[in-house]
N, C-alpha and C positions, 0 to 999 in steps of 0.2 A: 386673638386675632388671625384672621386667614391673610396669606401673602397676598398681594397684588398682581395683576399679569404684568405690570413693570417687572417687579420682583423676582420671578422664577426664570428659571433656566431656559434658555431658546432651544427650540428641537434641533435647531442646526448645530448649536455647542454640543449636543450631546451626541448627536451623530459622528461629530469631530472627534470625540473621546473616543468612539465606538472605533472609528478608523485607526486611532492611535493606539487600540488595544487595552483601553483604559477601562473595563466594564464595570467594576465596582463603582467608580467615580458616575459614570454615565446610570447606573442604576438608580443610586442616590438622588441626581439630576430629575430622573424620569419620574421617581416616585413622589420627586415635589410635584412636579406639575401634576401628576394623577389626584394628588389628595385636593388639589383644587376642581378638576374635572376629571372624575372615574371615567367616564366616557369617551375620553379622547382619545381615539383610535390612533393615530398617527405617533402618539407617545406609547401608548401599549405595544407597537410595531417597534419602536427604540428600545424599550424593556425587554419584550421578546429577545431581540438581539443581544442585549447585554449577558440577559439569563443564559443563552447559548454560548456565548462565550466563556462563562463562567461554568460550563457543561452542567448546569441543573436544567437538565432537557424535558424533566416533568413539568417543572415551573413553567418554562419556556412554552411548553405545547398549551398547559391552562392558560398563560397571557394571551398565546395568539387566537385562542378559541375566543376567549373575552372580546378581543379586538373585532373579530368576526361577528360576533354577536351585536356589537355596535355598528359595524358597518359589513353588512352580507356581502354588498358588491366589491370591497377591496380586494382587490386581486394579491395586493401584497402580504394581505392579511392569510390568504389562503398558502400562500408561497412560505411565508414564515413557518406556519403551521407542519407544512411537509419536510421543512430543513427538519425541524424538531424531531418529527417522527422519525425521520430518514436517519439521523444520529443516534436514536436509540434501537435501530434495527428493525422498526417496524415499517417495513418498505412498502407493502400493498395498501397500509393505511395513508402512508405517506402519497403514495402515487393516486389515491383517490383525491385528497387535497390538492395534489399538485396538477391534477385535469381540470379541478374545479379553478383555479389559478388561469389554466390557458382557456378553458371557456371563456372565463372574463376579459382575457387580454392575451392573444394570439400571438402577438409579435413581441416578444421578449425571449432573446435569445437564450438568456440565463435560464430559464424555465425548461427549455427545449434541452438544454446542456444537463441540468440536475436529472430529468427524466432520462435521460442518456445513462448517466450515472446509475440511477435506481435499476434500469435494465441491465446494466453491466454487474452490478451485484449480485443480481438475480442469474447470472448466466445466460441473461437471452441477449447474445450478441449483434445479432442482426438487428433484434429491434432497437438498441442501442444506438448503432450506426445509422438507423432509420431516423432516430429522434435527434442525433447530433446535427445530421444534415438538413432538417427542419430547421436547426437553429443557424447552419451556416448560409443557408439562403437568406436569411435575414441580416446576418453579420458577419461576410467570409471571414474572417480574421479572428473570431471569438474563441479565446485561448482554450474555455473549458469544452466546446463542441469539439475543437479539435483534439482535444487531450482523450476524452473517452471514447471518440470514434479511433483515434491510435490504437488505445489498449485494446478495444473490442477487435479492431483488426490483426491484432497481435495474437489475441486468443482463437482466431478463426484460421490462423497459420496463412497472414498474408503480411509477412513481413515488408514487403516492398511499400505496400501503402502505408502502413503502420510507421515505416520510416521516413516515406515523404509527409506526412501529418508531424512528425516528432521533427522534420527540418524547419516547419512552418512554424511551428511551437517554438522553436528556438529562436527564431527572426523576431515575433511579436511578443513572447515573453520571457526575455534572458534574465531577467531577476528572478523567476517564480521557482521556490524552493522544491513547488508540488512537482512541477514539470521536470526537473533534473532528477529528483528521487525518484518519479515513476520509470523517467527513462535508463536510469541506474538500474534499478531492478529488472527492467527489459533485457539490458544488455548482459547483465550476471545471469539471468535465468538462459540466455542465449550462450554460454562461456563465453565472453568477450571480457574478461576481467579488466583489461588495461582502459577500455573506454568506459567499463563500468564505474570504474575507479574514479575517474576524471567527474563524470556527473555526481556521484554520491558522494564525493568530497566537495562539490562545489555546492551541492544542496544542504550538506552539514555546514559549510561556512556562512550560509545566507541564513539557516535557522538552526542554532545547537541545539533546541529542544527536540530535534529527530535524534538526538543520539543514540537512545535506546531502540529505535528502528533501524537506524541504518548502519552504526558501527560494527554488528555482527556482519553486516553485507559487506562492508568496506571490508573488515579483516580478513573475511574470505576470499574476497576479488583479489587483495594483495598477496595473498598465499598461491592462489590461480596461476599470477603472473608468473609465479618461479616453477611453475608445472613445465616437464617436456610437453610439446605440442602433436605429439600424438597421443598424449593423454586427455589433453583439453578436444583435441578431435574425436576420440572416443566417446566422452562425456557429452559433449554436441549432440553426437550422432544418436547415441540414447536416448538423451532428451527429445529430441526430432521424431524416434520411435513411438517414445510413451505419449508424446502430444497425438500422433495417428491412431493411437490404441493397440500397438505393438508392444510385444514383449522386446525388451533392449537384447536378450540373447546371453548364450555364456560368453560371447566374445567380449563385450563390455567387462564382466565378472574377471574374466582375465587381465583384462588390461588393467584394472583396478588393482588386483594382487600384484601384478607386474611393478605396477606406479606406487607400491607403498612406499618405497625406500626414498621417493622423489618426493611424495606428501609428505613425508616424518620429516623430512632435510626442510621444506619449505616451512613448515609448522615452527620447527626448531628455529629459523633465521626471523621470524616474525612474532615471538612470543614475547619480545621484550620491547616492541614497537611502542613509543611513548603512547600513540592513540588509545592504544589497547589496554594500556595499564590502568587507566582508571575505570573501578565495578562500574556496572550500571545496575540501575533498580531491579530487582528481581520482579520475576514476571510470574506468579504461582500458577498461573494458566496454562500457560506453556510449558512448564517443566514438566507435567504427567505426558503431554504429547509428545514430548522430545523422549522420556523414557520409553514410552511403546514404541516412537521410532527407532529407536537405539536398538532395542530388545529384537524387533524386526526384524533389522538389517542384520544383526550378529547372528539370527537362527539362519537366515539366508545364506551369508557366508558360509556359516558352518555346514549348512547343508551342501552347497556347492564344494567346500574343500574335500568332505568326505566321498561325494559323487567322484569327483576328480581323483581322489586317494584311491578309491575303489578300481577304477580304471586302471590306473597306473599299476597298481598290485597284479590284477588280471593281465595285464600287458608284460609283466615282469620286470618293471623298472623301480627297484627300489630307491635307488638315487632321487628319482620325481618324486617319490610318495614324500620324501623327507620335506624337499622344497615345497611341496603343496602345502602340509601340515604347519611348517615355519613360515610361509607366505600369509597363509589364513592366520593364523595367530596374530602376525603384525598387524594384517588388514583391520583385524577386530580392534586390537590395542589401540591404532591410528583413529580408529572412527569413536570410539568411546572417548578418547581424548577431544577430539572436535566437539562432540555433542556436550561433554561437561564444559569445554569453552565457553559454547553457545547460551547452553543453562546459565553460566556466571554472568 
């Protein structure tokens, strides 16, 4: 016996389950409705979102495509397909679907925000800003548009403009874990560890599921707060030079060697902090990247030490030679310890 329309879950109740992040229950309810009408495209959209929330992205893309076949002019279905494809890393295909959604409905700020995100992920920062501003013309306080414009401005070395957008974001979306997490990363990369700590901690409080992503950054931010200001300033200047495509220079290497003791003390003082004592889930994909990075930096430090040692020998400074070698070995040991912590 087929269920009667009155006995089927309502579409509104399915979306309510999705808003409460209960995708498995929403999927069951959506499939009950689709058993009665497989071409019910609004229910297919709800099922797409349920599958997307469960990270079943290929199924989500297939379901969104089925919704498009049922109603080709449903801009929401094209947007749902773009989201599923984007989460799979198929950014160009996602953009094709998104352009179709925009063709059918150009006045949806979230579509412009998502396109800004796609351009940002492809490092097309000017295009990301342009798309975000298209959305902001429709909704001046749209959080996603502000976020992706701010991040693109930061990548284009426009920190003042990025700061303005982040301040607006904190007013319109103060409870967004995404905003706090992204801002925390920006501040961490600027070597502003105290400010980064505040936002990373807030993001973790709002969404503990972000621990694997945020705890390593938070740990390093708390260690950097114990560094001397001159070392933070040196690292900040080095990051700014790298952003401009310039070599940080031997001065930064000298400051890193000089700061080995301070960095080691900061590591020692934070190693037993309760937040960092719980092991994070292993990430096999990042382990090999970290190992390559470790040995690349180790070789660079060894090369720098050898060069400085040779120079000090040539100048007849045997005491300086011992200092250079000892400091270089300490720098290598400190860096290996840091990377081992990050891998764990």
